[in-house]
PQR file with spaces between the fields and no chain letter, atoms N, CA, C, O and H, PARSE charges and radii, in Angstrom:
ATOM       1  N    MET     1      14.214   37.281  -16.159 -0.4000 1.5000
ATOM       2  CA   MET     1      14.682   38.661  -16.133 -0.0000 2.0000
ATOM       3  C    MET     1      14.157   39.384  -17.380  0.5500 1.7000
ATOM       4  O    MET     1      14.458   38.980  -18.504 -0.5500 1.4000
ATOM       5  N    SER     2      13.388   40.431  -17.186 -0.4000 1.5000
ATOM       6  CA   SER     2      12.822   41.150  -18.321 -0.0000 2.0000
ATOM       7  C    SER     2      13.750   42.298  -18.736  0.5500 1.7000
ATOM       8  O    SER     2      14.509   42.840  -17.933 -0.5500 1.4000
ATOM       9  H    SER     2      13.144   40.758  -16.273  0.4000 1.0000
ATOM      10  N    ARG     3      13.656   42.639  -20.012 -0.4000 1.5000
ATOM      11  CA   ARG     3      14.473   43.719  -20.557 -0.0000 2.0000
ATOM      12  C    ARG     3      13.761   45.051  -20.365  0.5500 1.7000
ATOM      13  O    ARG     3      12.532   45.119  -20.342 -0.5500 1.4000
ATOM      14  H    ARG     3      13.039   42.198  -20.665  0.4000 1.0000
ATOM      15  N    SER     4      14.542   46.090  -20.231 -0.4000 1.5000
ATOM      16  CA   SER     4      13.979   47.421  -20.064 -0.0000 2.0000
ATOM      17  C    SER     4      13.297   47.875  -21.348  0.5500 1.7000
ATOM      18  O    SER     4      13.725   47.516  -22.445 -0.5500 1.4000
ATOM      19  H    SER     4      15.540   46.035  -20.250  0.4000 1.0000
ATOM      20  N    THR     5      12.251   48.651  -21.212 -0.4000 1.5000
ATOM      21  CA   THR     5      11.568   49.208  -22.378 -0.0000 2.0000
ATOM      22  C    THR     5      11.904   50.677  -22.576  0.5500 1.7000
ATOM      23  O    THR     5      11.338   51.334  -23.450 -0.5500 1.4000
ATOM      24  H    THR     5      11.903   48.942  -20.320  0.4000 1.0000
ATOM      25  N    LYS     6      12.828   51.199  -21.763 -0.4000 1.5000
ATOM      26  CA   LYS     6      13.211   52.604  -21.914 -0.0000 2.0000
ATOM      27  C    LYS     6      13.919   52.794  -23.259  0.5500 1.7000
ATOM      28  O    LYS     6      14.786   51.997  -23.617 -0.5500 1.4000
ATOM      29  H    LYS     6      13.288   50.665  -21.053  0.4000 1.0000
ATOM      30  N    PRO     7      13.556   53.843  -24.006 -0.5600 1.5000
ATOM      31  CA   PRO     7      14.140   54.044  -25.335  0.2800 2.0000
ATOM      32  C    PRO     7      15.667   54.111  -25.333  0.5500 1.7000
ATOM      33  O    PRO     7      16.305   53.594  -26.250 -0.5500 1.4000
ATOM      34  N    ASP     8      16.257   54.737  -24.324 -0.4000 1.5000
ATOM      35  CA   ASP     8      17.712   54.877  -24.325 -0.0000 2.0000
ATOM      36  C    ASP     8      18.433   53.567  -24.013  0.5500 1.7000
ATOM      37  O    ASP     8      19.624   53.436  -24.293 -0.5500 1.4000
ATOM      38  H    ASP     8      15.739   55.157  -23.579  0.4000 1.0000
ATOM      39  N    VAL     9      17.726   52.603  -23.439 -0.4000 1.5000
ATOM      40  CA   VAL     9      18.320   51.284  -23.202 -0.0000 2.0000
ATOM      41  C    VAL     9      18.191   50.440  -24.462  0.5500 1.7000
ATOM      42  O    VAL     9      19.118   49.719  -24.829 -0.5500 1.4000
ATOM      43  H    VAL     9      16.758   52.710  -23.211  0.4000 1.0000
ATOM      44  N    ARG    10      17.053   50.529  -25.118 -0.4000 1.5000
ATOM      45  CA   ARG    10      16.813   49.751  -26.336 -0.0000 2.0000
ATOM      46  C    ARG    10      17.627   50.270  -27.515  0.5500 1.7000
ATOM      47  O    ARG    10      18.031   49.491  -28.379 -0.5500 1.4000
ATOM      48  H    ARG    10      16.299   51.115  -24.821  0.4000 1.0000
ATOM      49  N    ASN    11      17.869   51.577  -27.559 -0.4000 1.5000
ATOM      50  CA   ASN    11      18.613   52.181  -28.665 -0.0000 2.0000
ATOM      51  C    ASN    11      19.522   53.270  -28.102  0.5500 1.7000
ATOM      52  O    ASN    11      19.069   54.388  -27.856 -0.5500 1.4000
ATOM      53  H    ASN    11      17.540   52.210  -26.858  0.4000 1.0000
ATOM      54  N    PRO    12      20.790   52.954  -27.897 -0.5600 1.5000
ATOM      55  CA   PRO    12      21.702   53.923  -27.280  0.2800 2.0000
ATOM      56  C    PRO    12      21.985   55.156  -28.140  0.5500 1.7000
ATOM      57  O    PRO    12      22.582   56.116  -27.652 -0.5500 1.4000
ATOM      58  N    LEU    13      21.572   55.148  -29.397 -0.4000 1.5000
ATOM      59  CA   LEU    13      21.834   56.278  -30.285 -0.0000 2.0000
ATOM      60  C    LEU    13      20.926   57.473  -30.015  0.5500 1.7000
ATOM      61  O    LEU    13      21.202   58.570  -30.501 -0.5500 1.4000
ATOM      62  H    LEU    13      21.087   54.368  -29.793  0.4000 1.0000
ATOM      63  N    VAL    14      19.851   57.288  -29.252 -0.4000 1.5000
ATOM      64  CA   VAL    14      18.899   58.379  -29.042 -0.0000 2.0000
ATOM      65  C    VAL    14      19.515   59.563  -28.314  0.5500 1.7000
ATOM      66  O    VAL    14      18.998   60.676  -28.420 -0.5500 1.4000
ATOM      67  H    VAL    14      19.627   56.397  -28.857  0.4000 1.0000
ATOM      68  N    HIS    15      20.598   59.360  -27.580 -0.4000 1.5000
ATOM      69  CA   HIS    15      21.230   60.451  -26.832 -0.0000 2.0000
ATOM      70  C    HIS    15      22.250   61.241  -27.650  0.5500 1.7000
ATOM      71  O    HIS    15      22.745   62.267  -27.184 -0.5500 1.4000
ATOM      72  H    HIS    15      21.017   58.457  -27.493  0.4000 1.0000
ATOM      73  N    LEU    16      22.566   60.792  -28.838 -0.4000 1.5000
ATOM      74  CA   LEU    16      23.551   61.494  -29.653 -0.0000 2.0000
ATOM      75  C    LEU    16      22.952   62.782  -30.224  0.5500 1.7000
ATOM      76  O    LEU    16      21.789   62.800  -30.629 -0.5500 1.4000
ATOM      77  H    LEU    16      22.164   59.959  -29.217  0.4000 1.0000
ATOM      78  N    PRO    17      23.739   63.854  -30.258 -0.5600 1.5000
ATOM      79  CA   PRO    17      23.233   65.111  -30.837  0.2800 2.0000
ATOM      80  C    PRO    17      22.784   64.951  -32.286  0.5500 1.7000
ATOM      81  O    PRO    17      21.854   65.627  -32.725 -0.5500 1.4000
ATOM      82  N    ALA    18      23.426   64.078  -33.019 -0.4000 1.5000
ATOM      83  CA   ALA    18      23.056   63.877  -34.421 -0.0000 2.0000
ATOM      84  C    ALA    18      21.666   63.277  -34.567  0.5500 1.7000
ATOM      85  O    ALA    18      21.036   63.425  -35.614 -0.5500 1.4000
ATOM      86  H    ALA    18      24.182   63.528  -32.663  0.4000 1.0000
ATOM      87  N    ALA    19      21.178   62.603  -33.530 -0.4000 1.5000
ATOM      88  CA   ALA    19      19.831   62.027  -33.591 -0.0000 2.0000
ATOM      89  C    ALA    19      18.795   63.129  -33.767  0.5500 1.7000
ATOM      90  O    ALA    19      17.843   62.962  -34.530 -0.5500 1.4000
ATOM      91  H    ALA    19      21.689   62.483  -32.678  0.4000 1.0000
ATOM      92  N    GLN    20      18.962   64.244  -33.078 -0.4000 1.5000
ATOM      93  CA   GLN    20      18.040   65.371  -33.237 -0.0000 2.0000
ATOM      94  C    GLN    20      18.207   66.009  -34.612  0.5500 1.7000
ATOM      95  O    GLN    20      17.227   66.441  -35.219 -0.5500 1.4000
ATOM      96  H    GLN    20      19.735   64.380  -32.458  0.4000 1.0000
ATOM      97  N    ALA    21      19.435   66.069  -35.106 -0.4000 1.5000
ATOM      98  CA   ALA    21      19.677   66.630  -36.435 -0.0000 2.0000
ATOM      99  C    ALA    21      18.969   65.800  -37.505  0.5500 1.7000
ATOM     100  O    ALA    21      18.428   66.355  -38.462 -0.5500 1.4000
ATOM     101  H    ALA    21      20.232   65.718  -34.613  0.4000 1.0000
ATOM     102  N    VAL    22      18.969   64.493  -37.352 -0.4000 1.5000
ATOM     103  CA   VAL    22      18.271   63.620  -38.300 -0.0000 2.0000
ATOM     104  C    VAL    22      16.768   63.866  -38.207  0.5500 1.7000
ATOM     105  O    VAL    22      16.082   63.896  -39.229 -0.5500 1.4000
ATOM     106  H    VAL    22      19.409   64.043  -36.575  0.4000 1.0000
ATOM     107  N    ALA    23      16.259   64.041  -37.006 -0.4000 1.5000
ATOM     108  CA   ALA    23      14.830   64.302  -36.826 -0.0000 2.0000
ATOM     109  C    ALA    23      14.414   65.623  -37.476  0.5500 1.7000
ATOM     110  O    ALA    23      13.258   65.792  -37.863 -0.5500 1.4000
ATOM     111  H    ALA    23      16.816   64.017  -36.176  0.4000 1.0000
ATOM     112  N    ASP    24      15.354   66.552  -37.592 -0.4000 1.5000
ATOM     113  CA   ASP    24      15.056   67.859  -38.173 -0.0000 2.0000
ATOM     114  C    ASP    24      15.147   67.874  -39.702  0.5500 1.7000
ATOM     115  O    ASP    24      14.836   68.889  -40.325 -0.5500 1.4000
ATOM     116  H    ASP    24      16.293   66.415  -37.277  0.4000 1.0000
ATOM     117  N    LEU    25      15.563   66.776  -40.306 -0.4000 1.5000
ATOM     118  CA   LEU    25      15.671   66.715  -41.769 -0.0000 2.0000
ATOM     119  C    LEU    25      14.285   66.754  -42.406  0.5500 1.7000
ATOM     120  O    LEU    25      13.297   66.391  -41.767 -0.5500 1.4000
ATOM     121  H    LEU    25      15.816   65.952  -39.800  0.4000 1.0000
ATOM     122  N    PRO    26      14.207   67.195  -43.670 -0.5600 1.5000
ATOM     123  CA   PRO    26      12.923   67.153  -44.382  0.2800 2.0000
ATOM     124  C    PRO    26      12.440   65.701  -44.527  0.5500 1.7000
ATOM     125  O    PRO    26      13.257   64.780  -44.538 -0.5500 1.4000
ATOM     126  N    PRO    27      11.140   65.495  -44.637 -0.5600 1.5000
ATOM     127  CA   PRO    27      10.592   64.127  -44.715  0.2800 2.0000
ATOM     128  C    PRO    27      11.197   63.276  -45.837  0.5500 1.7000
ATOM     129  O    PRO    27      11.424   62.081  -45.652 -0.5500 1.4000
ATOM     130  N    GLU    28      11.458   63.887  -47.002 -0.4000 1.5000
ATOM     131  CA   GLU    28      12.016   63.120  -48.128 -0.0000 2.0000
ATOM     132  C    GLU    28      13.417   62.621  -47.792  0.5500 1.7000
ATOM     133  O    GLU    28      13.766   61.485  -48.114 -0.5500 1.4000
ATOM     134  H    GLU    28      11.273   64.858  -47.153  0.4000 1.0000
ATOM     135  N    ALA    29      14.211   63.454  -47.152 -0.4000 1.5000
ATOM     136  CA   ALA    29      15.570   63.071  -46.779 -0.0000 2.0000
ATOM     137  C    ALA    29      15.547   61.981  -45.713  0.5500 1.7000
ATOM     138  O    ALA    29      16.342   61.043  -45.767 -0.5500 1.4000
ATOM     139  H    ALA    29      13.927   64.377  -46.891  0.4000 1.0000
ATOM     140  N    ARG    30      14.647   62.098  -44.752 -0.4000 1.5000
ATOM     141  CA   ARG    30      14.532   61.064  -43.711 -0.0000 2.0000
ATOM     142  C    ARG    30      14.124   59.733  -44.328  0.5500 1.7000
ATOM     143  O    ARG    30      14.656   58.687  -43.955 -0.5500 1.4000
ATOM     144  H    ARG    30      14.000   62.859  -44.708  0.4000 1.0000
ATOM     145  N    ALA    31      13.183   59.764  -45.268 -0.4000 1.5000
ATOM     146  CA   ALA    31      12.722   58.528  -45.911 -0.0000 2.0000
ATOM     147  C    ALA    31      13.863   57.870  -46.692  0.5500 1.7000
ATOM     148  O    ALA    31      14.036   56.654  -46.624 -0.5500 1.4000
ATOM     149  H    ALA    31      12.750   60.614  -45.570  0.4000 1.0000
ATOM     150  N    ALA    32      14.637   58.662  -47.429 -0.4000 1.5000
ATOM     151  CA   ALA    32      15.758   58.110  -48.191 -0.0000 2.0000
ATOM     152  C    ALA    32      16.824   57.535  -47.259  0.5500 1.7000
ATOM     153  O    ALA    32      17.376   56.468  -47.526 -0.5500 1.4000
ATOM     154  H    ALA    32      14.496   59.651  -47.484  0.4000 1.0000
ATOM     155  N    LEU    33      17.109   58.235  -46.177 -0.4000 1.5000
ATOM     156  CA   LEU    33      18.101   57.761  -45.212 -0.0000 2.0000
ATOM     157  C    LEU    33      17.623   56.471  -44.544  0.5500 1.7000
ATOM     158  O    LEU    33      18.415   55.557  -44.318 -0.5500 1.4000
ATOM     159  H    LEU    33      16.661   59.102  -45.960  0.4000 1.0000
ATOM     160  N    LYS    34      16.355   56.400  -44.236 -0.4000 1.5000
ATOM     161  CA   LYS    34      15.797   55.199  -43.604 -0.0000 2.0000
ATOM     162  C    LYS    34      15.901   54.003  -44.557  0.5500 1.7000
ATOM     163  O    LYS    34      16.269   52.906  -44.135 -0.5500 1.4000
ATOM     164  H    LYS    34      15.711   57.142  -44.420  0.4000 1.0000
ATOM     165  N    ARG    35      15.578   54.210  -45.838 -0.4000 1.5000
ATOM     166  CA   ARG    35      15.713   53.132  -46.830 -0.0000 2.0000
ATOM     167  C    ARG    35      17.156   52.676  -46.946  0.5500 1.7000
ATOM     168  O    ARG    35      17.427   51.476  -47.007 -0.5500 1.4000
ATOM     169  H    ARG    35      15.279   55.101  -46.180  0.4000 1.0000
ATOM     170  N    LEU    36      18.091   53.631  -46.978 -0.4000 1.5000
ATOM     171  CA   LEU    36      19.512   53.305  -47.082 -0.0000 2.0000
ATOM     172  C    LEU    36      19.967   52.459  -45.895  0.5500 1.7000
ATOM     173  O    LEU    36      20.651   51.452  -46.075 -0.5500 1.4000
ATOM     174  H    LEU    36      17.871   54.605  -46.929  0.4000 1.0000
ATOM     175  N    LEU    37      19.594   52.860  -44.700 -0.4000 1.5000
ATOM     176  CA   LEU    37      20.003   52.131  -43.504 -0.0000 2.0000
ATOM     177  C    LEU    37      19.351   50.750  -43.435  0.5500 1.7000
ATOM     178  O    LEU    37      19.971   49.796  -42.967 -0.5500 1.4000
ATOM     179  H    LEU    37      19.038   53.679  -44.554  0.4000 1.0000
ATOM     180  N    ARG    38      18.113   50.640  -43.897 -0.4000 1.5000
ATOM     181  CA   ARG    38      17.437   49.341  -43.923 -0.0000 2.0000
ATOM     182  C    ARG    38      18.159   48.392  -44.886  0.5500 1.7000
ATOM     183  O    ARG    38      18.377   47.223  -44.566 -0.5500 1.4000
ATOM     184  H    ARG    38      17.610   51.415  -44.277  0.4000 1.0000
ATOM     185  N    GLU    39      18.529   48.904  -46.070 -0.4000 1.5000
ATOM     186  CA   GLU    39      19.252   48.088  -47.041 -0.0000 2.0000
ATOM     187  C    GLU    39      20.642   47.719  -46.516  0.5500 1.7000
ATOM     188  O    GLU    39      21.103   46.593  -46.706 -0.5500 1.4000
ATOM     189  H    GLU    39      18.352   49.853  -46.330  0.4000 1.0000
ATOM     190  N    LEU    40      21.300   48.660  -45.863 -0.4000 1.5000
ATOM     191  CA   LEU    40      22.613   48.388  -45.280 -0.0000 2.0000
ATOM     192  C    LEU    40      22.520   47.292  -44.231  0.5500 1.7000
ATOM     193  O    LEU    40      23.360   46.393  -44.199 -0.5500 1.4000
ATOM     194  H    LEU    40      20.926   49.574  -45.709  0.4000 1.0000
ATOM     195  N    SER    41      21.516   47.356  -43.379 -0.4000 1.5000
ATOM     196  CA   SER    41      21.325   46.338  -42.349 -0.0000 2.0000
ATOM     197  C    SER    41      21.094   44.969  -42.976  0.5500 1.7000
ATOM     198  O    SER    41      21.671   43.977  -42.531 -0.5500 1.4000
ATOM     199  H    SER    41      20.834   48.086  -43.406  0.4000 1.0000
ATOM     200  N    ALA    42      20.265   44.910  -43.993 -0.4000 1.5000
ATOM     201  CA   ALA    42      19.986   43.636  -44.664 -0.0000 2.0000
ATOM     202  C    ALA    42      21.249   43.078  -45.325  0.5500 1.7000
ATOM     203  O    ALA    42      21.508   41.877  -45.255 -0.5500 1.4000
ATOM     204  H    ALA    42      19.796   45.716  -44.354  0.4000 1.0000
ATOM     205  N    ASP    43      22.028   43.942  -45.960 -0.4000 1.5000
ATOM     206  CA   ASP    43      23.275   43.507  -46.597 -0.0000 2.0000
ATOM     207  C    ASP    43      24.255   42.972  -45.551  0.5500 1.7000
ATOM     208  O    ASP    43      24.892   41.940  -45.763 -0.5500 1.4000
ATOM     209  H    ASP    43      21.818   44.918  -46.017  0.4000 1.0000
ATOM     210  N    CYS    44      24.371   43.664  -44.440 -0.4000 1.5000
ATOM     211  CA   CYS    44      25.272   43.216  -43.375 -0.0000 2.0000
ATOM     212  C    CYS    44      24.821   41.880  -42.792  0.5500 1.7000
ATOM     213  O    CYS    44      25.652   41.022  -42.494 -0.5500 1.4000
ATOM     214  H    CYS    44      23.854   44.502  -44.267  0.4000 1.0000
ATOM     215  N    ARG    45      23.514   41.695  -42.627 -0.4000 1.5000
ATOM     216  CA   ARG    45      23.022   40.403  -42.129 -0.0000 2.0000
ATOM     217  C    ARG    45      23.341   39.279  -43.101  0.5500 1.7000
ATOM     218  O    ARG    45      23.707   38.180  -42.683 -0.5500 1.4000
ATOM     219  H    ARG    45      22.838   42.392  -42.869  0.4000 1.0000
ATOM     220  N    ALA    46      23.204   39.548  -44.405 -0.4000 1.5000
ATOM     221  CA   ALA    46      23.530   38.539  -45.419 -0.0000 2.0000
ATOM     222  C    ALA    46      25.022   38.199  -45.377  0.5500 1.7000
ATOM     223  O    ALA    46      25.400   37.033  -45.486 -0.5500 1.4000
ATOM     224  H    ALA    46      22.906   40.440  -44.745  0.4000 1.0000
ATOM     225  N    ARG    47      25.859   39.213  -45.219 -0.4000 1.5000
ATOM     226  CA   ARG    47      27.299   38.973  -45.125 -0.0000 2.0000
ATOM     227  C    ARG    47      27.641   38.177  -43.870  0.5500 1.7000
ATOM     228  O    ARG    47      28.529   37.325  -43.895 -0.5500 1.4000
ATOM     229  H    ARG    47      25.552   40.160  -45.130  0.4000 1.0000
ATOM     230  N    ALA    48      26.938   38.454  -42.775 -0.4000 1.5000
ATOM     231  CA   ALA    48      27.173   37.717  -41.533 -0.0000 2.0000
ATOM     232  C    ALA    48      26.810   36.244  -41.717  0.5500 1.7000
ATOM     233  O    ALA    48      27.542   35.362  -41.268 -0.5500 1.4000
ATOM     234  H    ALA    48      26.217   39.146  -42.755  0.4000 1.0000
ATOM     235  N    THR    49      25.702   35.982  -42.364 -0.4000 1.5000
ATOM     236  CA   THR    49      25.284   34.600  -42.610 -0.0000 2.0000
ATOM     237  C    THR    49      26.298   33.883  -43.491  0.5500 1.7000
ATOM     238  O    THR    49      26.665   32.741  -43.219 -0.5500 1.4000
ATOM     239  H    THR    49      25.108   36.699  -42.728  0.4000 1.0000
ATOM     240  N    LYS    50      26.747   34.551  -44.542 -0.4000 1.5000
ATOM     241  CA   LYS    50      27.741   33.955  -45.450 -0.0000 2.0000
ATOM     242  C    LYS    50      29.036   33.648  -44.699  0.5500 1.7000
ATOM     243  O    LYS    50      29.622   32.582  -44.886 -0.5500 1.4000
ATOM     244  H    LYS    50      26.448   35.479  -44.764  0.4000 1.0000
ATOM     245  N    ALA    51      29.481   34.565  -43.860 -0.4000 1.5000
ATOM     246  CA   ALA    51      30.703   34.347  -43.088 -0.0000 2.0000
ATOM     247  C    ALA    51      30.526   33.192  -42.108  0.5500 1.7000
ATOM     248  O    ALA    51      31.441   32.389  -41.923 -0.5500 1.4000
ATOM     249  H    ALA    51      29.005   35.431  -43.707  0.4000 1.0000
ATOM     250  N    TRP    52      29.357   33.105  -41.480 -0.4000 1.5000
ATOM     251  CA   TRP    52      29.108   32.028  -40.519 -0.0000 2.0000
ATOM     252  C    TRP    52      29.137   30.673  -41.213  0.5500 1.7000
ATOM     253  O    TRP    52      29.727   29.722  -40.701 -0.5500 1.4000
ATOM     254  H    TRP    52      28.615   33.758  -41.630  0.4000 1.0000
ATOM     255  N    VAL    53      28.503   30.585  -42.376 -0.4000 1.5000
ATOM     256  CA   VAL    53      28.477   29.338  -43.142 -0.0000 2.0000
ATOM     257  C    VAL    53      29.896   28.961  -43.579  0.5500 1.7000
ATOM     258  O    VAL    53      30.221   27.778  -43.679 -0.5500 1.4000
ATOM     259  H    VAL    53      28.024   31.358  -42.792  0.4000 1.0000
ATOM     260  N    SER    54      30.728   29.954  -43.836 -0.4000 1.5000
ATOM     261  CA   SER    54      32.117   29.722  -44.255 -0.0000 2.0000
ATOM     262  C    SER    54      33.049   29.484  -43.068  0.5500 1.7000
ATOM     263  O    SER    54      34.268   29.429  -43.230 -0.5500 1.4000
ATOM     264  H    SER    54      30.464   30.915  -43.754  0.4000 1.0000
ATOM     265  N    HIS    55      32.468   29.343  -41.871 -0.4000 1.5000
ATOM     266  CA   HIS    55      33.251   29.101  -40.647 -0.0000 2.0000
ATOM     267  C    HIS    55      34.218   30.244  -40.347  0.5500 1.7000
ATOM     268  O    HIS    55      35.343   30.013  -39.902 -0.5500 1.4000
ATOM     269  H    HIS    55      31.478   29.388  -41.739  0.4000 1.0000
ATOM     270  N    LYS    56      33.786   31.443  -40.586 -0.4000 1.5000
ATOM     271  CA   LYS    56      34.574   32.637  -40.279 -0.0000 2.0000
ATOM     272  C    LYS    56      33.834   33.435  -39.210  0.5500 1.7000
ATOM     273  O    LYS    56      33.283   34.504  -39.471 -0.5500 1.4000
ATOM     274  H    LYS    56      32.872   31.631  -40.947  0.4000 1.0000
ATOM     275  N    ALA    57      33.839   32.882  -38.005 -0.4000 1.5000
ATOM     276  CA   ALA    57      33.061   33.452  -36.901 -0.0000 2.0000
ATOM     277  C    ALA    57      33.416   34.904  -36.587  0.5500 1.7000
ATOM     278  O    ALA    57      32.503   35.694  -36.347 -0.5500 1.4000
ATOM     279  H    ALA    57      34.286   32.013  -37.793  0.4000 1.0000
ATOM     280  N    PRO    58      34.705   35.305  -36.576 -0.5600 1.5000
ATOM     281  CA   PRO    58      34.998   36.714  -36.277  0.2800 2.0000
ATOM     282  C    PRO    58      34.369   37.677  -37.292  0.5500 1.7000
ATOM     283  O    PRO    58      33.864   38.735  -36.915 -0.5500 1.4000
ATOM     284  N    MET    59      34.400   37.312  -38.564 -0.4000 1.5000
ATOM     285  CA   MET    59      33.785   38.179  -39.578 -0.0000 2.0000
ATOM     286  C    MET    59      32.263   38.153  -39.461  0.5500 1.7000
ATOM     287  O    MET    59      31.604   39.165  -39.699 -0.5500 1.4000
ATOM     288  H    MET    59      34.811   36.453  -38.870  0.4000 1.0000
ATOM     289  N    ALA    60      31.707   37.005  -39.096 -0.4000 1.5000
ATOM     290  CA   ALA    60      30.257   36.923  -38.896 -0.0000 2.0000
ATOM     291  C    ALA    60      29.841   37.848  -37.760  0.5500 1.7000
ATOM     292  O    ALA    60      28.837   38.552  -37.863 -0.5500 1.4000
ATOM     293  H    ALA    60      32.242   36.183  -38.903  0.4000 1.0000
ATOM     294  N    ALA    61      30.610   37.846  -36.678 -0.4000 1.5000
ATOM     295  CA   ALA    61      30.301   38.734  -35.541 -0.0000 2.0000
ATOM     296  C    ALA    61      30.422   40.192  -35.951  0.5500 1.7000
ATOM     297  O    ALA    61      29.595   41.019  -35.567 -0.5500 1.4000
ATOM     298  H    ALA    61      31.426   37.273  -36.593  0.4000 1.0000
ATOM     299  N    TYR    62      31.456   40.514  -36.734 -0.4000 1.5000
ATOM     300  CA   TYR    62      31.641   41.885  -37.208 -0.0000 2.0000
ATOM     301  C    TYR    62      30.428   42.345  -38.021  0.5500 1.7000
ATOM     302  O    TYR    62      29.872   43.412  -37.762 -0.5500 1.4000
ATOM     303  H    TYR    62      32.128   39.843  -37.046  0.4000 1.0000
ATOM     304  N    TRP    63      30.021   41.539  -39.003 -0.4000 1.5000
ATOM     305  CA   TRP    63      28.912   41.938  -39.861 -0.0000 2.0000
ATOM     306  C    TRP    63      27.594   41.979  -39.099  0.5500 1.7000
ATOM     307  O    TRP    63      26.737   42.816  -39.383 -0.5500 1.4000
ATOM     308  H    TRP    63      30.473   40.672  -39.214  0.4000 1.0000
ATOM     309  N    LYS    64      27.429   41.088  -38.143 -0.4000 1.5000
ATOM     310  CA   LYS    64      26.212   41.109  -37.320 -0.0000 2.0000
ATOM     311  C    LYS    64      26.146   42.401  -36.502  0.5500 1.7000
ATOM     312  O    LYS    64      25.080   43.001  -36.363 -0.5500 1.4000
ATOM     313  H    LYS    64      28.125   40.408  -37.912  0.4000 1.0000
ATOM     314  N    ALA    65      27.295   42.822  -35.962 -0.4000 1.5000
ATOM     315  CA   ALA    65      27.331   44.079  -35.204 -0.0000 2.0000
ATOM     316  C    ALA    65      27.019   45.269  -36.110  0.5500 1.7000
ATOM     317  O    ALA    65      26.296   46.181  -35.711 -0.5500 1.4000
ATOM     318  H    ALA    65      28.161   42.335  -36.074  0.4000 1.0000
ATOM     319  N    GLN    66      27.563   45.261  -37.326 -0.4000 1.5000
ATOM     320  CA   GLN    66      27.279   46.355  -38.256 -0.0000 2.0000
ATOM     321  C    GLN    66      25.796   46.418  -38.598  0.5500 1.7000
ATOM     322  O    GLN    66      25.228   47.503  -38.716 -0.5500 1.4000
ATOM     323  H    GLN    66      28.150   44.520  -37.650  0.4000 1.0000
ATOM     324  N    ALA    67      25.171   45.257  -38.755 -0.4000 1.5000
ATOM     325  CA   ALA    67      23.735   45.214  -39.030 -0.0000 2.0000
ATOM     326  C    ALA    67      22.953   45.810  -37.861  0.5500 1.7000
ATOM     327  O    ALA    67      21.968   46.523  -38.057 -0.5500 1.4000
ATOM     328  H    ALA    67      25.633   44.375  -38.659  0.4000 1.0000
ATOM     329  N    THR    68      23.402   45.510  -36.653 -0.4000 1.5000
ATOM     330  CA   THR    68      22.728   46.046  -35.466 -0.0000 2.0000
ATOM     331  C    THR    68      22.870   47.561  -35.402  0.5500 1.7000
ATOM     332  O    THR    68      21.904   48.263  -35.104 -0.5500 1.4000
ATOM     333  H    THR    68      24.201   44.931  -36.494  0.4000 1.0000
ATOM     334  N    TYR    69      24.073   48.070  -35.681 -0.4000 1.5000
ATOM     335  CA   TYR    69      24.284   49.527  -35.669 -0.0000 2.0000
ATOM     336  C    TYR    69      23.392   50.203  -36.713  0.5500 1.7000
ATOM     337  O    TYR    69      22.762   51.220  -36.422 -0.5500 1.4000
ATOM     338  H    TYR    69      24.858   47.500  -35.922  0.4000 1.0000
ATOM     339  N    ALA    70      23.336   49.647  -37.918 -0.4000 1.5000
ATOM     340  CA   ALA    70      22.500   50.227  -38.970 -0.0000 2.0000
ATOM     341  C    ALA    70      21.024   50.177  -38.577  0.5500 1.7000
ATOM     342  O    ALA    70      20.267   51.107  -38.852 -0.5500 1.4000
ATOM     343  H    ALA    70      23.847   48.821  -38.154  0.4000 1.0000
ATOM     344  N    ASN    71      20.627   49.085  -37.934 -0.4000 1.5000
ATOM     345  CA   ASN    71      19.230   48.955  -37.515 -0.0000 2.0000
ATOM     346  C    ASN    71      18.888   49.969  -36.425  0.5500 1.7000
ATOM     347  O    ASN    71      17.809   50.562  -36.452 -0.5500 1.4000
ATOM     348  H    ASN    71      21.243   48.330  -37.710  0.4000 1.0000
ATOM     349  N    HIS    72      19.789   50.175  -35.472 -0.4000 1.5000
ATOM     350  CA   HIS    72      19.560   51.188  -34.434 -0.0000 2.0000
ATOM     351  C    HIS    72      19.416   52.576  -35.078  0.5500 1.7000
ATOM     352  O    HIS    72      18.527   53.344  -34.713 -0.5500 1.4000
ATOM     353  H    HIS    72      20.666   49.693  -35.450  0.4000 1.0000
ATOM     354  N    ALA    73      20.284   52.885  -36.022 -0.4000 1.5000
ATOM     355  CA   ALA    73      20.216   54.197  -36.687 -0.0000 2.0000
ATOM     356  C    ALA    73      18.917   54.338  -37.475  0.5500 1.7000
ATOM     357  O    ALA    73      18.291   55.397  -37.468 -0.5500 1.4000
ATOM     358  H    ALA    73      21.007   52.261  -36.319  0.4000 1.0000
ATOM     359  N    GLN    74      18.520   53.270  -38.148 -0.4000 1.5000
ATOM     360  CA   GLN    74      17.281   53.305  -38.939 -0.0000 2.0000
ATOM     361  C    GLN    74      16.073   53.533  -38.053  0.5500 1.7000
ATOM     362  O    GLN    74      15.143   54.232  -38.454 -0.5500 1.4000
ATOM     363  H    GLN    74      19.029   52.409  -38.154  0.4000 1.0000
ATOM     364  N    ARG    75      16.062   52.968  -36.869 -0.4000 1.5000
ATOM     365  CA   ARG    75      14.917   53.112  -35.971 -0.0000 2.0000
ATOM     366  C    ARG    75      14.821   54.487  -35.313  0.5500 1.7000
ATOM     367  O    ARG    75      13.805   54.805  -34.696 -0.5500 1.4000
ATOM     368  H    ARG    75      16.818   52.400  -36.543  0.4000 1.0000
ATOM     369  N    LEU    76      15.862   55.299  -35.436 -0.4000 1.5000
ATOM     370  CA   LEU    76      15.787   56.679  -34.950 -0.0000 2.0000
ATOM     371  C    LEU    76      14.858   57.522  -35.813  0.5500 1.7000
ATOM     372  O    LEU    76      14.277   58.502  -35.345 -0.5500 1.4000
ATOM     373  H    LEU    76      16.688   55.040  -35.937  0.4000 1.0000
ATOM     374  N    ILE    77      14.727   57.136  -37.058 -0.4000 1.5000
ATOM     375  CA   ILE    77      14.013   57.948  -38.047 -0.0000 2.0000
ATOM     376  C    ILE    77      12.536   57.631  -37.991  0.5500 1.7000
ATOM     377  O    ILE    77      12.129   56.479  -38.139 -0.5500 1.4000
ATOM     378  H    ILE    77      15.199   56.340  -37.438  0.4000 1.0000
ATOM     379  N    LYS    78      11.743   58.651  -37.779 -0.4000 1.5000
ATOM     380  CA   LYS    78      10.275   58.491  -37.699 -0.0000 2.0000
ATOM     381  C    LYS    78       9.665   58.680  -39.060  0.5500 1.7000
ATOM     382  O    LYS    78       8.446   58.587  -39.208 -0.5500 1.4000
ATOM     383  H    LYS    78      12.073   59.587  -37.659  0.4000 1.0000
């Protein structure tokens, strides 16, 4: 079973009105926001790994989901 390649299936955030507002930001602001979201995603992934190693599966799932949300938001920014 193959996954869809449609943008709205791969990233559900593309339909949010704020997605267009982010696209309308000046290039410097978009670059800073993209860096922030990339760092946030990496931090959340590290926290998820730490929680998993500590046998705290619910917290690992929480942090993994947060990393995914940050990554989806980061990928909105061109």
